[in-house]
C-alpha positions as CSV (number, residue, x, y, z in Angstrom):
1,M,-28.1,38.9,89.4
2,K,-28.3,42.6,89.2
3,S,-25.5,44.6,90.8
4,C,-26.5,46.9,93.7
5,R,-24.4,49.6,92.2
6,D,-26.3,51.7,89.8
7,I,-23.9,54.0,88.0
8,A,-20.5,53.2,86.3
9,I,-18.1,56.0,85.4
10,V,-15.0,55.3,83.3
11,G,-12.2,57.8,83.6
12,A,-11.1,59.2,87.0
13,G,-9.7,62.5,85.8
14,I,-11.1,65.7,87.2
15,A,-14.4,65.4,85.3
16,G,-15.1,61.7,86.1
17,S,-14.0,62.2,89.7
18,I,-16.2,65.2,90.3
19,A,-19.2,63.5,88.6
20,A,-18.6,60.5,90.9
21,L,-18.4,62.6,94.0
22,E,-21.5,64.6,93.1
23,L,-23.6,61.5,92.2
24,A,-22.4,59.7,95.3
25,D,-23.3,62.7,97.5
26,R,-26.8,62.5,96.1
27,G,-27.1,58.9,97.2
28,S,-26.1,56.9,94.1
29,R,-23.7,54.0,94.4
30,I,-20.8,54.5,92.0
31,V,-18.1,52.2,90.5
32,L,-15.3,54.5,89.1
33,Y,-12.9,52.8,86.7
34,D,-9.5,54.0,85.6
35,A,-6.5,52.6,83.8
36,G,-4.2,54.2,86.3
37,A,-3.3,53.3,89.8
38,E,-5.1,56.2,91.4
39,P,-7.6,59.0,90.5
40,L,-6.4,62.3,88.9
41,A,-3.0,61.0,88.0
42,A,-2.9,61.6,84.2
43,A,-4.1,64.5,82.1
44,S,-5.7,66.2,85.0
45,L,-2.4,66.3,86.8
46,V,0.1,67.1,84.0
47,N,-1.6,70.1,82.3
48,E,-0.7,73.7,83.2
49,G,-3.8,74.3,85.2
50,K,-4.8,77.5,83.4
51,I,-8.3,78.5,84.2
52,H,-9.1,80.1,80.8
53,L,-11.0,83.3,80.3
54,G,-10.8,83.0,76.6
55,F,-7.8,85.2,76.0
56,V,-5.8,82.6,74.0
57,Y,-8.7,81.8,71.8
58,G,-8.3,84.7,69.4
59,G,-8.8,82.3,66.5
60,D,-12.5,82.1,67.3
61,T,-13.8,85.5,66.2
62,S,-17.4,84.5,67.2
63,G,-16.5,84.7,70.9
64,L,-18.3,81.4,71.5
65,T,-15.2,79.7,72.9
66,A,-14.5,82.7,75.2
67,R,-18.0,82.5,76.5
68,R,-17.7,78.8,77.1
69,M,-14.4,79.1,78.9
70,I,-15.7,82.0,81.0
71,D,-18.8,80.1,82.1
72,G,-16.6,77.2,83.2
73,A,-14.0,79.5,84.9
74,L,-16.6,81.3,86.9
75,L,-17.9,78.0,88.3
76,F,-14.6,76.3,88.8
77,R,-13.8,77.3,92.4
78,S,-17.3,76.9,93.8
79,I,-17.6,73.3,92.4
80,V,-14.1,72.1,93.4
81,C,-14.5,73.6,96.9
82,R,-17.4,71.3,97.6
83,W,-14.6,68.7,98.3
84,M,-11.7,70.8,99.5
85,S,-11.4,73.8,101.8
86,E,-11.5,77.3,100.3
87,D,-8.2,78.2,102.0
88,H,-6.5,75.1,100.5
89,F,-7.9,76.0,97.1
90,A,-6.7,79.6,97.4
91,S,-3.1,78.3,98.0
92,S,-3.2,76.7,94.5
93,V,-3.9,79.9,92.6
94,T,-1.0,81.5,90.7
95,Q,-0.2,85.1,89.9
96,P,-1.9,86.5,86.7
97,F,-0.7,85.8,83.2
98,D,0.9,88.1,80.7
99,Y,0.3,87.5,77.0
100,A,3.0,88.3,74.5
101,V,2.5,88.5,70.7
102,P,5.6,87.4,68.8
103,E,6.5,88.9,65.4
104,G,4.9,86.5,62.9
105,S,2.0,85.6,65.1
106,Q,-1.2,84.4,63.4
107,L,-2.8,87.5,64.8
108,S,-1.3,91.0,64.9
109,A,-1.0,92.8,68.1
110,S,-3.9,95.1,67.2
111,A,-6.1,92.0,66.4
112,V,-5.1,90.5,69.7
113,E,-6.1,93.7,71.5
114,Q,-9.4,93.7,69.8
115,H,-10.0,90.1,70.8
116,F,-9.1,91.0,74.4
117,K,-11.6,93.8,74.4
118,Q,-14.3,91.3,73.3
119,V,-13.3,88.9,76.1
120,Q,-13.3,91.7,78.7
121,E,-16.9,92.6,77.7
122,I,-18.1,89.0,78.0
123,L,-16.3,88.7,81.3
124,R,-17.9,91.8,82.7
125,E,-21.3,90.6,81.7
126,R,-20.9,87.2,83.2
127,L,-19.4,88.5,86.5
128,A,-22.5,90.6,87.0
129,A,-24.5,87.4,87.6
130,P,-25.3,86.5,91.3
131,N,-22.6,84.5,93.1
132,A,-20.2,84.6,90.1
133,D,-16.5,84.8,90.8
134,Y,-13.2,84.0,89.2
135,L,-11.2,81.8,91.5
136,G,-12.6,83.8,94.5
137,E,-12.3,87.3,92.8
138,V,-15.2,89.4,91.6
139,D,-13.6,92.8,90.8
140,L,-11.1,91.8,88.1
141,P,-8.7,94.4,86.7
142,A,-9.1,95.1,83.0
143,F,-6.3,93.8,80.7
144,R,-3.8,96.5,79.7
145,R,-1.1,96.8,77.1
146,M,2.4,97.0,78.7
147,T,4.5,100.0,78.0
148,S,7.7,98.1,78.9
149,H,8.1,94.4,79.4
150,P,10.8,91.7,79.8
151,Y,9.9,89.8,76.6
152,G,11.7,89.5,73.3
153,S,15.2,89.5,71.9
154,E,17.0,90.0,68.6
155,T,16.1,86.5,67.5
156,G,12.6,86.4,69.1
157,K,10.9,89.8,68.6
158,I,7.7,90.7,70.4
159,E,5.2,93.1,68.9
160,A,3.3,93.7,72.1
161,A,2.7,92.3,75.6
162,F,-0.5,92.5,77.7
163,V,-1.3,92.0,81.4
164,T,-4.5,90.0,82.0
165,P,-6.4,88.8,85.0
166,E,-6.2,85.2,83.9
167,R,-4.5,82.7,86.3
168,S,-3.7,79.0,86.7
169,V,-4.2,76.7,89.6
170,D,-1.6,74.1,90.8
171,T,-3.1,70.9,89.5
172,H,-1.1,68.8,92.0
173,I,-3.0,70.5,94.9
174,I,-6.4,70.2,93.3
175,A,-5.7,66.5,92.4
176,A,-4.6,65.6,95.9
177,A,-7.7,67.0,97.5
178,L,-10.1,65.5,95.0
179,R,-8.3,62.1,95.1
180,A,-8.6,62.0,98.8
181,A,-12.3,62.8,98.6
182,V,-12.9,60.0,96.0
183,L,-11.0,57.3,97.8
184,S,-12.6,58.0,101.2
185,H,-16.2,58.3,99.9
186,P,-18.3,55.3,101.2
187,R,-20.4,55.2,98.0
188,I,-17.6,55.2,95.5
189,D,-15.9,51.9,94.6
190,F,-12.7,52.9,92.8
191,R,-11.3,50.3,90.4
192,A,-7.6,51.0,89.8
193,N,-5.6,49.6,86.8
194,H,-8.8,48.7,85.0
195,R,-8.7,49.5,81.3
196,V,-12.2,49.4,79.9
197,T,-12.6,48.4,76.2
198,R,-16.3,48.9,75.6
199,F,-19.9,49.1,77.1
200,N,-22.5,46.5,76.3
201,A,-26.2,47.2,76.4
202,S,-28.7,44.5,77.5
203,R,-32.3,44.3,78.7
204,S,-31.1,44.4,82.3
205,G,-28.8,47.4,81.9
206,W,-25.2,48.3,80.8
207,Q,-22.2,46.1,81.2
208,V,-18.6,47.5,81.5
209,V,-16.3,45.3,79.6
210,G,-12.5,45.5,80.1
211,E,-9.3,43.5,80.5
212,H,-10.6,42.0,83.7
213,G,-13.9,40.8,82.1
214,A,-17.4,42.2,82.3
215,D,-19.0,44.0,85.3
216,G,-22.6,45.1,85.9
217,P,-25.2,45.5,84.9
218,F,-25.6,49.2,85.7
219,D,-28.6,51.4,85.2
220,R,-26.5,54.2,83.8
221,V,-22.9,54.7,82.6
222,L,-20.8,57.8,82.0
223,N,-17.9,57.7,79.6
224,A,-15.5,60.4,81.1
225,A,-12.3,58.9,79.7
226,W,-9.9,61.4,78.2
227,E,-7.8,60.2,75.2
228,Q,-9.9,57.0,74.8
229,R,-13.3,58.5,75.1
230,R,-14.1,58.4,71.4
231,F,-12.6,54.9,71.1
232,L,-14.9,53.6,73.8
233,D,-17.9,55.3,72.2
234,H,-17.0,53.8,68.8
235,A,-16.4,50.3,70.3
236,S,-19.8,50.5,72.1
237,G,-21.6,51.2,68.8
238,F,-21.6,55.0,68.8
239,A,-19.5,56.2,65.9
240,D,-18.6,59.9,65.5
241,D,-18.2,61.1,62.0
242,A,-16.7,64.5,62.9
243,S,-13.1,65.3,62.3
244,W,-10.9,65.0,65.4
245,F,-7.2,65.6,65.9
246,L,-5.2,63.8,68.7
247,R,-1.8,65.3,69.8
248,Y,0.8,64.1,72.2
249,K,2.2,67.1,73.9
250,M,4.8,67.4,76.6
251,A,6.0,70.0,79.1
252,V,8.8,70.2,81.6
253,L,8.6,70.8,85.4
254,L,11.6,72.9,86.3
255,P,13.0,73.8,89.8
256,D,12.0,77.2,91.1
257,V,15.4,78.8,90.9
258,V,14.9,81.9,88.8
259,E,13.8,84.9,90.7
260,G,11.0,87.2,89.5
261,L,9.7,84.7,86.9
262,A,6.4,85.8,85.3
263,N,3.5,83.7,84.0
264,V,3.4,84.2,80.3
265,T,1.7,82.7,77.2
266,L,2.8,83.5,73.6
267,M,0.0,83.8,71.0
268,L,-1.1,82.9,68.4
269,G,0.5,79.9,66.9
270,R,3.1,77.2,67.6
271,Y,4.6,78.8,70.7
272,G,4.6,78.0,74.4
273,D,4.1,79.3,77.9
274,V,5.5,79.5,81.4
275,V,3.7,78.9,84.7
276,H,5.2,79.6,88.1
277,Y,3.4,77.8,90.9
278,G,3.7,79.0,94.5
279,S,4.5,75.5,95.6
280,G,8.0,75.7,94.0
281,R,7.6,74.3,90.5
282,V,7.8,76.0,87.1
283,Y,5.9,74.6,84.1
284,L,7.3,75.3,80.7
285,S,6.1,74.2,77.3
286,W,7.3,74.9,73.8
287,Y,5.1,73.5,71.1
288,P,7.6,73.1,68.2
289,T,9.8,70.6,70.1
290,M,7.3,69.3,72.7
291,M,4.4,68.3,70.4
292,L,5.7,64.8,69.6
293,A,2.9,63.0,67.7
294,S,-0.5,63.5,66.2
295,T,-3.2,61.5,64.3
296,P,-6.7,61.9,63.1
297,D,-7.4,58.3,64.2
298,L,-9.2,57.1,67.3
299,L,-6.1,56.2,69.2
300,L,-2.6,57.7,69.4
301,T,0.4,55.6,70.5
302,T,2.4,57.2,73.3
303,P,5.9,58.1,72.1
304,E,8.8,56.3,73.7
305,L,11.8,58.4,74.7
306,T,15.3,57.6,75.8
307,S,16.9,59.6,78.7
308,S,19.1,61.4,76.2
309,R,16.2,62.3,74.0
310,K,14.3,63.7,77.0
311,A,17.3,65.8,78.0
312,E,17.6,67.1,74.5
313,I,13.9,68.1,74.4
314,V,14.2,69.9,77.7
315,R,17.3,71.9,76.8
316,S,16.1,72.8,73.2
317,S,12.7,73.9,74.5
318,V,14.2,76.1,77.2
319,A,16.6,77.7,74.7
320,A,13.8,78.3,72.2
321,L,11.5,79.9,74.7
322,A,14.3,82.0,76.1
323,A,14.5,83.8,72.7
324,Y,11.1,85.3,73.6
325,Y,11.6,85.5,77.4
326,P,15.3,85.8,78.0
327,K,15.1,85.3,81.8
328,I,14.2,81.6,81.0
329,G,17.7,81.2,79.7
330,Q,18.9,81.1,83.3
331,F,17.6,77.6,83.6
332,L,20.3,76.4,81.1
333,Q,22.9,77.4,83.8
334,V,21.3,75.2,86.4
335,P,22.5,71.5,86.6
336,A,19.1,70.4,87.9
337,T,17.5,71.3,84.6
338,D,19.0,68.3,82.9
339,N,17.2,66.0,85.3
340,A,13.9,67.9,85.3
341,S,10.7,66.0,85.0
342,L,9.3,65.8,81.4
343,I,5.6,65.2,81.5
344,G,3.1,64.6,78.8
345,G,-0.3,63.5,77.7
346,T,-2.7,63.3,74.8
347,I,-5.0,66.1,73.7
348,D,-8.2,65.2,71.9
349,A,-10.1,68.0,70.2
350,R,-12.2,68.6,67.1
351,G,-10.2,69.6,64.1
352,A,-8.6,68.3,60.9
353,S,-5.3,70.1,61.1
354,D,-2.7,71.3,63.7
355,I,-2.7,74.8,65.3
356,D,-0.2,76.1,62.7
357,D,-3.3,76.2,60.4
358,R,-5.0,79.6,61.1
359,V,-8.5,78.2,60.4
360,S,-8.1,74.9,62.2
361,D,-10.9,74.0,64.6
362,L,-8.3,73.5,67.3
363,H,-8.6,77.3,67.8
364,K,-12.2,76.8,68.8
365,R,-13.5,74.9,71.9
366,S,-17.2,75.7,72.0
367,R,-18.7,72.3,70.9
368,I,-17.9,70.5,74.1
369,G,-19.7,69.0,77.1
370,P,-21.8,65.9,77.9
371,C,-23.8,64.1,75.2
372,H,-26.5,61.5,75.7
373,L,-25.9,58.8,73.0
374,A,-28.5,56.3,74.3
375,E,-30.8,55.7,77.2
376,G,-28.6,55.6,80.3
377,Y,-25.4,56.3,78.3
378,C,-23.6,59.6,78.5
379,S,-20.3,60.6,76.9
380,L,-18.5,63.6,78.3
381,D,-16.2,65.7,76.2
382,T,-14.4,67.6,78.9
383,G,-12.9,70.1,76.5
384,K,-10.5,71.9,78.8
385,Y,-9.5,71.6,82.4
386,T,-11.3,74.9,82.9
387,T,-14.7,73.5,81.9
388,A,-14.3,70.0,83.5
389,P,-16.1,70.7,86.8
390,M,-19.0,72.5,85.1
391,F,-19.5,69.7,82.6
392,A,-19.1,67.1,85.4
393,L,-22.1,68.6,87.2
394,E,-24.1,68.8,83.9
395,A,-23.4,65.1,83.3
396,A,-24.4,64.3,86.9
397,N,-27.6,66.3,86.6
398,A,-28.5,64.4,83.4
399,L,-27.8,61.0,84.9
400,A,-29.4,61.6,88.3
401,P,-31.0,65.0,89.1
402,A,-30.1,66.4,92.5
403,S,-32.5,65.3,95.2
404,R,-30.9,67.1,98.1
405,V,-28.5,70.0,98.8
406,N,-24.9,68.9,98.5
407,Q,-23.0,69.2,101.7
408,V,-19.7,71.1,101.6
409,I,-16.9,68.8,102.5
410,A,-13.7,70.4,103.7
411,S,-10.5,68.5,103.2
């Protein structure tokens, strides 16, 4: 007997959840599957929330990645605010980012500056479009080179530092609002703790097969899983011959105890960044000690860490980043740092080598978005948090074109 539900979505991260909300608002009945206990509790929660404008993608000299990021960034607020109030969203936005160029960077300070000029031109062009805004702002200040800055030390020298208009959002605030919208929607059936292993095609539609058996049939399916997306495509008969590189990367959430902390990203290479959220948390990552595993295979095993190993990673990462931003060293004097939350997740992107390879495709993120692999089957490569809402709507439009104006729902 055919199920009355017509669309199945696997993966309740930001992309899968927004696609589910959009399709449900258009009248579709959705079953949303996720291996976790609730929506938006994995990669969409533990990343730094940067809404990229392309500044960090200096490795893509074509500018295609910057254009893709800017397109997603200028739509991010308007899409997310369909399911949360604009005031609530505004409370999630951080202060702007500085970019610092260490001695030994893959790009010299002058090359970084040239790349930033290219980004600025693309951004100016895109912001001229009707209704375009970046996290609620239209008149963005131009980047500028800092004449003095707090970055660098004898052991971690900095060639130059720049102020940019780029910002992050607090992923916890965004996740809570979208999660509430998903769980309260009358046309979304959320299936928690349901690990899907493949999709089966039949004459009556698509079946979703998982650890709990088979469900369906469904008219259409969207594979919006994060680290298991390609595995599910492959298991469902859609092999991808491209080179991909999976990495397991961690970060630490520190207490907000250091005054005057700036948001800063070091580029380009195996470095890290700092994000200060207004809600009282500080996100810190340091690639050399926090990138724990990688593979070109379809799946990556999550590293298991002891408590002592976690503490070692936190302290060594803070100390290493403090060489480039000395103020960070103050965290080493705070007892709470030893018990800070170490978070992590898998990053799946096109490439055959790690970011220490200057020509690695990991420095490019332009070949991303939804892809139709068969009638009624769409696979969504979210790419970055920045582009997730834009691609979620593209996937929704492909699966079920809008039939009515979406109503704004304030949380």
